N, C-alpha and C positions, 0 to 999 in steps of 0.2 A: 316420808311424806303424807304420804294419801293417809297411813294411818294414824296422823295428826291431823290432819283433815276429814277424813270423813269414818266413820261409823264401818270399819272394814270387819270387825272382828268376825262375822259369817262368811266373808270371803277368803278362800279357798286356790291357793297360785299351784297353776301346773309347771314344773319344770322339765322339760327333758333334760339327762343325764349318757354321760357315753358310759364304755366299758372303762376306758382309761381313767376317769371321774370312780367308777366301782373300785377301782385297783389300787388307785392312795388310800391306804391304808387310815392318811389324818383329814379322810372327806368328812366324813358325820363330825371332828374335833370342829373341823372347817366349817360345817354348815351352823350348831352348832353355835358356833360365836358368834357367825353373820346374825343367825337369828336375835338372839343376846343385845347384840350393837344396831338391832334394830326394834325392836321392844315386838315383835313378832313372837305369834304360841306356834309348835311344832307340829302342832293339827290344821298349820295355814297352809303346810304346804302339803302339797304332793307330786311325788319325784317320780317320772313316769320314763319307765324304759322299755327298751323292746329285744322281742323274744332272741335276737341274734347277743342282744349283750349275758343274755343269759348260759349260752353254752363258751361265751370266750373263757373263763375260767370258773368254774365251778365253785372250786371252793376259798378265795377271794372275794365271787360276786356272795358266797353265801356269807361271808362272815362280814364283808363289809352291808347285805342288807340286814342283819344282825343286827347293828350299830345301829344303822340307824332306824329300824324298828323299836330299837329301847327311847331313841334320842324323841319317839314320838309322832315323827313325819309320817305321812300314807304313801306305798310305793302302790304305783300301778302302770299294768302290762298295757303298751301304747301300741295300736296296730294289728291286734290280737285275732289269727287267723292266717294270717298270710308268713309264708317264705318259712322258716323251723317250728310252727307249732309241734310242738311236744306236753303232753298233757304231765305228763310227769315234771316238766317245771312250775304244775300248780299248788303240785304237796312238796317238793322240795323246795321249796325260797316262800315264804314270807308275802303275798302278794295279795293288794285290799281292794284294787278297783281291775276289772279286764275291760277295755276300750274296744270294741270291737269296729274293726278295722271299716274305712269309707266302703270298700271296691264291695262289702257284703249288702249295706245298709242301699247302696246308690243302686244295683242290683236290684235290691228285695223282690219287687212286684215281677221281677223277666220271668222265674221259675219256684214254682213251688217247691224244690226240694231246696232251694239256698232257704228260702222261707221256712224250711225246718232246720236245715243245717243253724239256721242262726237262730229260731226259739231252742236249741237243743245247744248252746253255749248257753245260752240265758238260763237255761233249767240249770248247766251245769252250776254257773256260777254264781247262780241262788243254793243247790245245795252244799257251795264252798263256803257260805255266806260273807261271798263278794256283793260291792257296788257294780254295777252295771251304767256303761255309758257309750251308748253309739255317736260314730263319728260318723261328718259327711251329710247330718240330717240338711235337706234341702227342701224339702215340703211338705207340705200335714199330711201327706198320704204317709208317705216314708215314719215321721214320729209316732202317728196313729196305729201301724200297723210293733212297730216298736215297742211303744204304750202295751201297747193287749200280746205282748211273747214274753210284758212285764221286765222289758228297761227300766229301768231309772234318771237314767238322766241321758242327754239326749246335747252336742254341740252341730252343727254347724250355720251354713247361709240363713237356715229358716229365723236362726238367732239375733246372728252377727258374722258380719267377716268377720274375720284376722284383722287388726286395729293396736296401731302404735300408742306406744304409750300415753302420748303424750294426749288422746283423744281417749282415752280412758275419762280422764275428771269428771266429763257432760256427763259421760255413761253414770260416773256414781254419783254425782249428783239428784239426775235423774231417777235413781232407785230404776232402769233399765236390769235388765236380769240377759249376761251372755251367755249362755246355756240353760236350756228346758231340764228343768224338773219334772217327775212325776207327784 
């Protein structure tokens, strides 16, 4: 619907996916059919998964991610730095984007060590050719610190709260960005 009424060629929709979906051998095929049926390009989709998904079943996940990469969708690792962080995931799986968890961004100004840790994550992401997104950006100071560290994009209440699909149409018409970019 939106693609017929608005120019959304440069829009990327992020969609959270679960381990159950990744373990379905038909998932990539289903996604391809959905994209085709709605006239969308795979580059307009970024699938977000958590680190927990990566440890559920490595072989199934690896095959599924490979199928999705061949389809042309982007893969993002959500909430990076919390829970099961293992740097081996970054080389074992084809991941395009690291989303730095909001718990780091929210407390960025509280501790020098935290700022150094976030800078290290960003530097590592750059070295691995990944895009970097700061989650939970609520203040200009947080955005400025993340920008200074080399983060590519930002999401959070500084730009927009989460909005229902029905409320997106006025934002499409106005050209307002729902996330920030460096």
